[in-house]
C-alpha positions as CSV (number, residue, x, y, z in Angstrom):
1,X,-2.3,-0.2,-12.5
2,X,-3.1,-2.2,-9.4
3,X,-0.4,-0.5,-7.4
4,X,-1.7,2.9,-8.5
5,X,-5.2,2.0,-7.4
6,X,-3.9,0.7,-4.0
7,X,-1.9,3.9,-3.5
8,X,-4.8,6.1,-4.5
9,X,-7.2,4.2,-2.2
10,X,-4.7,4.5,0.6
11,X,-4.4,8.3,0.1
12,X,-8.1,8.7,0.0
13,X,-8.7,6.6,3.0
14,X,-5.9,8.3,4.9
15,X,-7.3,11.7,4.1
16,X,-10.8,10.7,5.2
17,X,-9.5,9.1,8.4
18,X,-7.4,12.2,9.2
19,X,-10.4,14.6,8.7
20,X,-12.6,12.3,10.8
21,X,-10.0,12.1,13.5
22,X,-9.3,15.8,13.6
23,X,-12.8,17.2,13.4
24,X,-15.5,14.8,14.4
25,X,-14.2,12.4,17.1
26,X,-13.7,13.0,20.8
27,X,-10.1,13.1,21.9
28,X,-9.8,9.6,23.3
29,X,-11.6,8.0,20.3
30,X,-9.3,10.0,18.1
31,X,-6.2,8.5,19.7
32,X,-7.6,5.0,19.2
33,X,-8.5,5.8,15.6
34,X,-5.1,7.3,14.9
35,X,-3.4,4.1,16.2
36,X,-5.7,2.1,13.9
37,X,-4.9,4.3,11.0
38,X,-1.2,3.9,11.7
39,X,-1.7,0.1,11.8
40,X,-3.6,0.1,8.5
41,X,-0.9,2.3,6.9
42,X,1.7,-0.4,7.8
43,X,-0.6,-3.1,6.3
44,X,-0.9,-1.0,3.2
45,X,2.8,-0.6,2.8
46,X,3.3,-4.3,3.4
47,X,0.8,-5.1,0.7
48,X,2.6,-2.8,-1.7
49,X,5.9,-4.6,-1.0
50,X,4.2,-8.0,-1.6
51,X,3.0,-6.7,-5.0
52,X,6.5,-5.4,-5.9
53,X,8.3,-8.7,-5.1
54,X,6.5,-10.8,-7.8
55,X,6.9,-8.0,-10.3
56,X,10.6,-7.8,-9.7
57,X,10.9,-11.6,-9.9
58,X,8.9,-11.7,-13.2
59,X,11.1,-8.9,-14.7
60,X,14.2,-10.8,-13.7
61,X,12.9,-14.1,-15.3
62,X,11.9,-12.3,-18.4
63,X,15.3,-10.7,-18.7
64,X,17.0,-14.1,-18.3
65,X,14.7,-15.6,-20.9
66,X,15.6,-12.8,-23.4
67,X,19.3,-13.5,-22.9
68,X,19.0,-17.3,-23.3
69,X,19.2,-18.7,-26.8
70,X,16.2,-20.7,-27.9
71,X,18.0,-23.2,-30.1
């Protein structure tokens, strides 16, 4: 659920930033804003990777615990 919300917020922010860059900002400011948008996209992708790693680790540990006898 958290990943979905992060992706959705990234899409919405990306769309809003793109519209702002294309239609409202002067050319030079648009170039700076586009660079900032690219940087924020990288941060967003990194945060998604950081969310996936614990989920994968948790799934692996749960699978190991299911295979291990309790007695």
